[in-house]
N, CA and C atoms as a LAMMPS dump frame, in Angstrom:
ITEM: TIMESTEP
0
ITEM: NUMBER OF ATOMS
294
ITEM: BOX BOUNDS ff ff ff
-5.0000000000000000e+02 5.0000000000000000e+02
-5.0000000000000000e+02 5.0000000000000000e+02
-5.0000000000000000e+02 5.0000000000000000e+02
ITEM: ATOMS id mol type element x y z
1 1 1 N -169.217 48.814 -333.94
2 1 2 C -169.448 49.249 -335.338
3 1 3 C -169.971 50.622 -335.647
4 2 1 N -169.815 51.616 -336.285
5 2 2 C -170.713 52.667 -336.637
6 2 3 C -171.024 52.553 -338.618
7 3 1 N -172.085 52.724 -338.726
8 3 2 C -172.477 52.19 -340.047
9 3 3 C -172.752 53.826 -340.505
10 4 1 N -171.92 53.79 -341.899
11 4 2 C -172.032 55.017 -342.322
12 4 3 C -172.651 54.889 -343.55
13 5 1 N -173.755 56 -344.012
14 5 2 C -174.529 56.117 -345.387
15 5 3 C -173.445 57.129 -346.29
16 6 1 N -173.203 56.885 -347.393
17 6 2 C -172.515 57.612 -348.191
18 6 3 C -173.468 58.116 -349.218
19 7 1 N -173.169 59.336 -350.16
20 7 2 C -174.06 59.72 -351.278
21 7 3 C -173.634 59.037 -352.315
22 8 1 N -174.539 58.889 -353.614
23 8 2 C -174.093 57.758 -354.424
24 8 3 C -172.497 58.292 -355.326
25 9 1 N -172.37 58.963 -355.54
26 9 2 C -170.716 59.736 -356.354
27 9 3 C -170.079 59.105 -355.422
28 10 1 N -169.943 58.941 -354.004
29 10 2 C -169.047 59.037 -352.817
30 10 3 C -168.931 57.102 -353.154
31 11 1 N -170.158 56.704 -353.002
32 11 2 C -169.96 55.294 -352.582
33 11 3 C -169.399 54.641 -353.872
34 12 1 N -169.555 55.43 -354.935
35 12 2 C -169.264 54.874 -356.38
36 12 3 C -167.825 54.999 -356.395
37 13 1 N -167.363 56.108 -356.085
38 13 2 C -165.797 56.274 -355.834
39 13 3 C -164.915 55.722 -354.882
40 14 1 N -165.44 55.224 -354.106
41 14 2 C -164.96 53.918 -353.18
42 14 3 C -165.36 52.409 -353.398
43 15 1 N -166.273 52.55 -354.335
44 15 2 C -166.522 50.886 -354.964
45 15 3 C -167.525 50.68 -353.621
46 16 1 N -168.193 50.957 -352.945
47 16 2 C -168.864 50.291 -351.77
48 16 3 C -170.383 50.055 -352.406
49 17 1 N -171.108 49.523 -351.369
50 17 2 C -172.643 49.553 -351.536
51 17 3 C -173.178 50.589 -350.633
52 18 1 N -174.301 50.816 -350.216
53 18 2 C -175.369 52.425 -349.857
54 18 3 C -174.705 52.435 -348.321
55 19 1 N -173.989 51.575 -347.504
56 19 2 C -173.725 51.506 -346.331
57 19 3 C -172.602 50.951 -345.741
58 20 1 N -171.357 51.478 -345.51
59 20 2 C -170.291 50.946 -344.89
60 20 3 C -170.229 50.966 -343.01
61 21 1 N -169.482 50.016 -342.491
62 21 2 C -169.295 50.024 -341.314
63 21 3 C -167.831 50.134 -340.483
64 22 1 N -167.278 51.176 -339.682
65 22 2 C -166.012 51.161 -339.935
66 22 3 C -166.14 51.507 -338.258
67 23 1 N -165.158 51.179 -337.457
68 23 2 C -164.827 50.745 -335.693
69 23 3 C -164.276 52.213 -335.895
70 24 1 N -164.542 53.286 -334.881
71 24 2 C -164.065 54.729 -334.989
72 24 3 C -163.147 54.956 -333.568
73 25 1 N -162.913 53.422 -332.738
74 25 2 C -162.226 53.898 -331.763
75 25 3 C -163.474 54.09 -330.406
76 26 1 N -162.911 54.016 -329.338
77 26 2 C -163.707 54.013 -328.193
78 26 3 C -164.298 55.365 -328.011
79 27 1 N -164.195 56.327 -328.26
80 27 2 C -164.454 57.804 -327.784
81 27 3 C -165.026 58.139 -329.723
82 28 1 N -166.307 57.9 -330.195
83 28 2 C -166.347 58.229 -331.409
84 28 3 C -166.992 59.395 -331.489
85 29 1 N -166.003 60.154 -332.285
86 29 2 C -166.583 61.72 -332.941
87 29 3 C -166.683 61.752 -334.014
88 30 1 N -167.274 63.07 -334.972
89 30 2 C -167.42 63.114 -336.369
90 30 3 C -166.107 62.517 -336.969
91 31 1 N -165.031 63.766 -336.05
92 31 2 C -163.551 63.327 -336.9
93 31 3 C -162.918 61.751 -336.738
94 32 1 N -163.245 61.495 -335.624
95 32 2 C -163.018 60.3 -335.407
96 32 3 C -163.448 58.789 -336.648
97 33 1 N -164.686 59.417 -337.152
98 33 2 C -165.754 58.436 -337.755
99 33 3 C -164.913 58.588 -339.032
100 34 1 N -165.068 60.451 -339.554
101 34 2 C -164.264 60.372 -341.028
102 34 3 C -162.758 60.145 -341.117
103 35 1 N -162.054 60.209 -340.037
104 35 2 C -160.428 59.733 -340.232
105 35 3 C -160.436 57.766 -340.366
106 36 1 N -161.607 57.414 -339.88
107 36 2 C -161.434 55.833 -340.013
108 36 3 C -162.124 55.478 -341.358
109 37 1 N -163.083 56.591 -341.894
110 37 2 C -163.271 56.202 -343.135
111 37 3 C -162.335 56.303 -344.113
112 38 1 N -161.73 57.334 -344.002
113 38 2 C -160.637 57.716 -345.094
114 38 3 C -159.146 56.76 -344.985
115 39 1 N -159.051 56.69 -343.883
116 39 2 C -158.029 55.259 -343.61
117 39 3 C -158.621 54.104 -344.014
118 40 1 N -159.829 53.622 -343.819
119 40 2 C -159.982 52.485 -344.822
120 40 3 C -160.441 52.357 -346.442
121 41 1 N -160.751 53.836 -346.632
122 41 2 C -161.088 53.92 -348.571
123 41 3 C -160.308 55.389 -348.431
124 42 1 N -159.027 55.368 -348.878
125 42 2 C -158.031 56.301 -349.41
126 42 3 C -158.315 56.909 -350.361
127 43 1 N -159.381 56.481 -351.524
128 43 2 C -159.849 57.634 -352.235
129 43 3 C -160.874 58.528 -351.997
130 44 1 N -161.274 58.316 -351.012
131 44 2 C -162.167 59.439 -350.042
132 44 3 C -161.716 60.507 -349.502
133 45 1 N -159.769 60.557 -349.65
134 45 2 C -159.421 61.55 -348.592
135 45 3 C -159.674 62.891 -349.639
136 46 1 N -160.241 63.937 -349.201
137 46 2 C -160.169 65.422 -349.997
138 46 3 C -161.771 65.788 -350.686
139 47 1 N -162.31 64.031 -350.35
140 47 2 C -164.103 64.208 -351.128
141 47 3 C -164.799 64.826 -349.746
142 48 1 N -164.873 64.659 -348.861
143 48 2 C -165.592 64.92 -347.622
144 48 3 C -165.034 66.054 -346.938
145 49 1 N -163.705 66.124 -346.868
146 49 2 C -162.896 67.131 -346.174
147 49 3 C -162.008 67.758 -346.951
148 50 1 N -161.865 68.838 -346.578
149 50 2 C -160.282 69.409 -347.548
150 50 3 C -159.281 68.877 -346.862
151 51 1 N -158.308 68.78 -347.973
152 51 2 C -157.178 68.36 -347.378
153 51 3 C -156.029 68.968 -346.413
154 52 1 N -156.005 70.025 -346.646
155 52 2 C -155.272 70.865 -345.771
156 52 3 C -155.828 71.215 -344.387
157 53 1 N -157.214 72.028 -344.914
158 53 2 C -157.475 72.424 -343.229
159 53 3 C -158.493 71.108 -342.438
160 54 1 N -158.87 70.094 -343.141
161 54 2 C -159.86 69.178 -342.964
162 54 3 C -161.529 69.482 -342.332
163 55 1 N -161.594 70.638 -342.802
164 55 2 C -163.186 71.162 -342.55
165 55 3 C -164.019 70.69 -343.933
166 56 1 N -164.959 70.721 -343.032
167 56 2 C -165.839 69.729 -344.501
168 56 3 C -166.246 70.647 -345.604
169 57 1 N -166.463 69.909 -346.22
170 57 2 C -166.628 70.268 -347.762
171 57 3 C -168.065 70.981 -348.168
172 58 1 N -168.296 72.312 -348.674
173 58 2 C -169.09 73.157 -348.515
174 58 3 C -170.281 72.689 -349.003
175 59 1 N -170.608 71.751 -349.88
176 59 2 C -171.91 70.826 -350.228
177 59 3 C -172.14 69.361 -349.878
178 60 1 N -171.478 69.292 -348.716
179 60 2 C -171.82 68.01 -347.814
180 60 3 C -172.592 68.642 -346.523
181 61 1 N -173.222 67.235 -345.985
182 61 2 C -173.761 67.702 -344.275
183 61 3 C -173.901 66.35 -343.903
184 62 1 N -173.6 66.469 -342.429
185 62 2 C -173.237 65.428 -341.826
186 62 3 C -174.802 65.155 -340.939
187 63 1 N -175.127 64.133 -340.637
188 63 2 C -176.489 63.871 -339.531
189 63 3 C -176.597 62.36 -339.167
190 64 1 N -176.701 62.75 -337.563
191 64 2 C -176.803 61.708 -336.801
192 64 3 C -177.872 61.682 -335.99
193 65 1 N -178.782 60.998 -335.902
194 65 2 C -179.983 60.439 -335.322
195 65 3 C -180.863 61.814 -335.881
196 66 1 N -181.07 61.567 -337.316
197 66 2 C -182.05 62.951 -337.593
198 66 3 C -181.777 64.142 -337.501
199 67 1 N -180.441 64.293 -336.914
200 67 2 C -180.356 65.44 -336.505
201 67 3 C -178.76 66.456 -337.372
202 68 1 N -179.307 67.284 -338.03
203 68 2 C -177.371 67.71 -339.002
204 68 3 C -176.742 68.332 -337.695
205 69 1 N -175.842 67.812 -337.868
206 69 2 C -174.42 67.909 -337.027
207 69 3 C -173.182 68.693 -337.858
208 70 1 N -173.495 68.995 -338.574
209 70 2 C -172.787 69.919 -339.408
210 70 3 C -171.688 70.544 -338.793
211 71 1 N -172.599 71.691 -338.333
212 71 2 C -171.697 72.648 -337.782
213 71 3 C -171.397 72.412 -336.589
214 72 1 N -171.408 71.379 -335.755
215 72 2 C -171.132 70.785 -334.314
216 72 3 C -169.421 70.769 -334.417
217 73 1 N -168.655 70.586 -333.308
218 73 2 C -167.384 70.889 -333.18
219 73 3 C -167.442 68.976 -333.345
220 74 1 N -165.941 69.411 -334.08
221 74 2 C -165.572 67.82 -335.112
222 74 3 C -165.389 66.751 -333.362
223 75 1 N -164.929 67.515 -332.621
224 75 2 C -164.798 66.44 -331.336
225 75 3 C -166.148 66.54 -330.665
226 76 1 N -167.223 66.162 -330.622
227 76 2 C -168.035 66.193 -329.857
228 76 3 C -168.424 64.649 -330.395
229 77 1 N -169.259 64.366 -328.832
230 77 2 C -169.36 62.694 -328.977
231 77 3 C -170.779 62.802 -329.842
232 78 1 N -170.523 61.572 -330.673
233 78 2 C -171.556 61.416 -331.452
234 78 3 C -173.065 60.726 -330.462
235 79 1 N -174.334 60.876 -330.966
236 79 2 C -175.602 60.316 -329.892
237 79 3 C -174.97 58.81 -330.156
238 80 1 N -175.674 58.397 -328.694
239 80 2 C -175.314 56.619 -328.262
240 80 3 C -176.522 55.866 -329.532
241 81 1 N -177.09 56.038 -330.367
242 81 2 C -177.619 55.425 -330.948
243 81 3 C -176.824 55.14 -332.643
244 82 1 N -176.277 56.26 -332.584
245 82 2 C -175.231 55.97 -333.786
246 82 3 C -173.908 55.234 -333.438
247 83 1 N -173.771 55.304 -332.012
248 83 2 C -172.251 54.723 -331.864
249 83 3 C -172.743 52.888 -331.33
250 84 1 N -174.265 52.837 -331.006
251 84 2 C -174.447 51.49 -330.796
252 84 3 C -174.418 50.688 -332.062
253 85 1 N -174.777 51.267 -333.297
254 85 2 C -174.823 50.897 -334.879
255 85 3 C -176.376 51.048 -335.349
256 86 1 N -177.239 51.515 -333.783
257 86 2 C -179.026 51.225 -334.368
258 86 3 C -179.487 52.327 -335.177
259 87 1 N -178.539 53.091 -335.959
260 87 2 C -178.829 54.321 -336.562
261 87 3 C -177.538 54.756 -337.298
262 88 1 N -177.595 55.077 -338.054
263 88 2 C -176.202 55.669 -339.244
264 88 3 C -175.94 56.889 -339.417
265 89 1 N -174.787 56.97 -339.116
266 89 2 C -174.01 58.213 -339.464
267 89 3 C -174.155 58.435 -340.967
268 90 1 N -174.75 59.886 -341.58
269 90 2 C -175.036 60.33 -342.759
270 90 3 C -174.287 61.205 -343.339
271 91 1 N -173.807 60.81 -344.294
272 91 2 C -173.022 62.06 -345.289
273 91 3 C -174.228 62.54 -346.253
274 92 1 N -174.676 63.55 -346.614
275 92 2 C -175.258 63.565 -347.555
276 92 3 C -175.114 64.819 -348.049
277 93 1 N -175.131 65.071 -349.507
278 93 2 C -174.736 65.884 -350.354
279 93 3 C -175.745 66.796 -350.527
280 94 1 N -175.536 68.214 -350.211
281 94 2 C -176.417 69.426 -349.81
282 94 3 C -177.057 69.885 -351.407
283 95 1 N -178.223 70.051 -351.226
284 95 2 C -178.757 70.574 -352.791
285 95 3 C -179.168 72.057 -353.057
286 96 1 N -178.467 72.556 -354.037
287 96 2 C -178.177 73.703 -354.052
288 96 3 C -179.142 73.998 -355.603
289 97 1 N -179.314 75.198 -355.535
290 97 2 C -180.13 75.769 -356.687
291 97 3 C -180.758 76.628 -356.857
292 98 1 N -181.663 77.345 -358.037
293 98 2 C -182.391 78.02 -357.491
294 98 3 C -183.793 78.185 -358.736
């Protein structure tokens, strides 16, 4: 099981706590994790990734094992600690402003 931490507004939308656990299959990738998350919580479709292009929304970032993986290919393997459930896959809202 992969643990996912969502930002407050997405937790509220999905009606979940600070962390959810999903099964992303035998070869977990960012795409697989997000596909499984959206399948389990359909209300999140279009909030993390664009409906049409399936690309990450501009003001969200993904973190795994303390690293920003937002710009890594969606089919890249996730770190072993995330796959093992030792560390969470984090979806974080980017901070912008001046």
